N, C-alpha and C positions, 0 to 999 in steps of 0.2 A: 503493500501498498503506501502510493505518495505521501512522503511527511512534510514536506515544504511547506511553509505558513501560506502559499496558495493555495496548495492542494485542501488543507487542512479546513480555510476558513470555508474554500468550496462546497465541498461535507459539510459545514457547519449550514451554510445558507439552504442548501438544498435540503435540509432536515427542518432548517424554519419555513422553509415555505407551504409546508403541509399540505400539497395539491394545489397550493395559490400559483399565478402567471407571476407574481410578482411581489417582492415584500415590500411596504410601504416605508419611506425614507425614515421614517423615526425608528423600525424596527431594527432596519439595514445599520443604520447608526450604534446603535445598543448593540447589537451583536459585534461591529467592527471595534469597537471601543470595549467594552466586556465583555463578553462571548466567553465560555467557560473553558478553556486551552486557547481561545482564538483571537480575542480581544486584544488591543492594542495596550490598556491599561491592566491586564493580565497578564504581560509577558516578564517576565523577572530579568528585567535587563533595567538601565538607569537612564531618564529621557530626558532628566533635568540638567542643565547645565551646558558649560561652556566648551568640555572636552570631545574630541572625538565619537559617534556614533551615538553622542544624546541632540535629542531634535529642537528643545528651546530653552532658555531660561529664563526664570520667574523673580520676583523681587525678594525669595525663600532663596536664591541661590545666591545672595549678596546678606547672607545671615547675618556675619560680623555687625554691619553698619544698619540694617533693617532690623534687626531684634531690639536696639537698645531703643529708638527711634518708636519703635510699636510700643514696647512696655513703657515708656512714657507719659506715649498716649495714651494708652488705657488705660494707667494709672491715677492717671482725671479724670475719669468719665466712670467712673464706681459707685461717685455719690456717696461718697463717705465711709465705704465699704474699704477692710483695711485688703491688700491681695495676698496675704497669709490666709483669708477668709475665704478665697475663689480660687474654683479649679480652672483652669486651663482647658478647654475642649479644642480640638484642629479637626476638622472634618476634610477630605480628601489628601490629608500629608502621603506623600511622596514613600517606600517602603525603607530608602535607607532614613527615612526619618522629620517627623517637622520642625517646625520652628522651633523647639523645647522637647527636648529628650526629660524622662520622669529623673525628676530631681532636682531638672534648671530652673533657675526663675526662682520670681519671689512666690509663686502660688501654692496654693494648700495640696494642689496634686496637679499633675498633667495627664491627659489620654487623648488616642487619637482615635475620633468615631470614625468608624468603617461606612462602605455604602448601604444604603437602607436603615441605617440605624438614625437612633434619635435617643438627644441626653435624659437622661433619668431623671424625673421629676424628683426634687430633694427640695427644704426647704434652704438649704445655701445660696447664694448664688454663683454663677458662673460666667464666663469669658465664650463666647461660640466664636472661634476663629477660623474661615476659610479664606484660603488665595486661589485665585484662578481654575475652580471649582464650578460654580453655579455657568460659567462656559462651554463644559466640556462635559452637558448633560445634551441625550437627546432632541431634536429637534424637527418640526414638521414642516416642509416644501411644500409651499404652493405658486401654482403661476396661471396668471389671468390669459382665458382664452375664449374670446366669443362674449367676454361681458361676463363670464362667470369664472369663479374661482374653481381650481382643479388641483388636486393634492398628487402628491409626484412620489411616486414609489420607482425602486428596482429590479430590474430583469435583469436576463443572462442568455448571452450568445456566443457565438464561437469568438468571439472578437473578446469577449470578458465581460462587465455588464453595465447597461444601457439603463436613461432614464425612462419609466413608462407613466404617462397617465390612467394613473386609477377611474374604478365608473365613479366610485363612491368615495366621501369622505371616512376616514377613521372617526371612531367615537369622541374621544379629544378634539376632532376639529368643530364638527358635527357642535358637540355641545359645544363653541364658543363661536355659533355663527353670526350672532347680532354683533359680537365685537369685530368682522371683518372689514375690512373697508369697503363701502356702496359700489367704488367707482375706482378706478385703476388703469392705468395705459397697457394696454395691448403686451402679452408679455412679461409685463411686471411679475418679477420673482419676492416671493412673501414668504421668509423663514418666522416662523413660531415657533420661539423657543419656550416652550411646555412643558420641556422635563424639568427646566432651572426652578419652574414655579413649581413643582409637584417637589420638586426635593426642596425645597424650604416647608413646602406642607409636611411633610415626613420630616424634617431636624426640630417644628414646631411641635408636633403632636400630644408630645407629653409637657405637664402644665408646671415645666422649670421655671426659673427664674435668674435673670440678667442679661449683658449686656452682650450683643453681635457687631462683628464686626469683620468684614467680608469686603476683599477686593476682588476686583472684577474687573471689566471692559463691556458697557453696554450701553444703551441708547433708550432714548424714550420712547413712546409707542408713534407717534406722530411722524417720527421720523422714519422709524423701521416701515411705516406702513407707505408713507410718501414718496421720500426721499435716498432709497435703498433700491434702486430699481434693480439689481441683480443679485439682491439677497445681500445677505453677510453671513452665511455661510464659507469657510475656509480651512485648507487640509496644510499641517506642516510638518515637514519632514527634514532632518539635517539642518535646521533654523534656514531653512528656505519655505516660501510661502507656496503653496503648489493650487493650480489653480483646479485639479482634479482630483472630486470629492470619493471618486468611482474608484480610483486607481489604488494599488496595492491596500486594501481592508484591512484592520490588524496592523498595519506596518506604519502608519501616521497617523498622525494626532485628526483628530476633526472638532470643530469649534464652531460659534456664530455668536451673536452680539445677543445679551442681556438684555432684557426689557425689563428697566427698571420701576417704570410705572407700577407694573404687575407684579413685581417684588415686593415695592412698598403696600402695595392694598393686602398682601397676604400677612406682613408686619402689621397692618395696621387690624386687621382681622382676629389678628393672633393674641392683640391686648400687647402692642407693643409701642410705646409713646416718642416723641423724638425723633422719630427717623430724620436721620439725616445724609442726605449724598452731596459727598465732596470728590474734588480731585485728590487723587492720589498726593500730590504735592500741596496742595490746601490745607491739604489734613492735616501733614507732620506740619508745616507751616507756624500753624497755627495751634497746635495740642503738643508740638516736639521739639520748639527752638530751644530751651535749655541743651538737652540731648545733641541738635544740630552743632552748636555752638561748642559742646563739649568737643566731638568731636574734631573738628574745625580746630580747634585747640591745641589739640593732641597730637593731631597726626601733622607731617611732615609735608611740605608742598607736591612733592611728589608721592606723597603714600597713597597706595589703591585704597585708602580708605578714604581718599577726595574722591578718586574717582568714581568710585562706588555711590558715595553721595550724591554726585552730580547727576546719576544715570538715575535714582529713585526719585528726585527733585526736581530736575529742570522739564519745563516744558515738551522740550524737543526728545525727551527720552521717557521714561513711565512716567514722569511726573502728572501728562494731562491725557496719558494715553489711558490709564487706572484709574476707578473712580473707587470711594470706599463706601460703603453704605451701614449706618452704624446706626441701632436704636434699643431700647430698655424697655424689658415688664417685670414686674412685680417691685 
């Protein structure tokens, strides 16, 4: 039996079809990212970093600088609760570890949340931290055809995988029919990040209290619905932006812009107050200025910490590309 990644994914894809002609895109993406034995995030390899063989890097890759800034910002948002009374819970950490390991930092405890898990309900507060997790959830892809929205799926042929227009919407898309734009140009591609919304609902299903601090990139609904005619779905491999989402399933990262409006609605419905969305630059400058100043004073002009600080804060780098959503419950 052929054991190449391509062959293994092909077998998993055919099994998932279960007699259908095509898989809805969201199902295909779920399989390509998280399918047992074939998913990109199931592979036992290093994905994040700058070394050869990695595909992208994140703020957590700059941990030596990112962590002190994050720690100071979070401490100032705990509403008088001492850090030693707070559990640090990180969702979506890579296998090599998250921003903290057990016993690190000023926190009561450190816990890594697995996909599908929710923080436990308890009296003592926690911080739920996530970095570039929401954008890596399956999204649904629609296209405007003849004055109506058509959902896309993925079929297979001799040349590989190909986009297919489905006859009917999947239930998650049908459930949001009233939210879809009534008009759009022909061939407008609309990527619906419903997986991110569903993940947040999972995180909030238990009645815990505390702070959420989520770093990611996203847009408001009006921008997604009106100003992104080619959609926002992207693939990354070897630190390159790939245009073909269907190429090398299981071997490249797949992502799309989060809809911040939807996420804030879920937080509000879950009892969170003061939900605030800021650029990464603004979040740190407003909330961690002493830590920024300390890093600048301690590092020499050519020290790597200076360069990393610039990467995190500069508007041309991560500073404006990423946003930070925070909110408090309880």
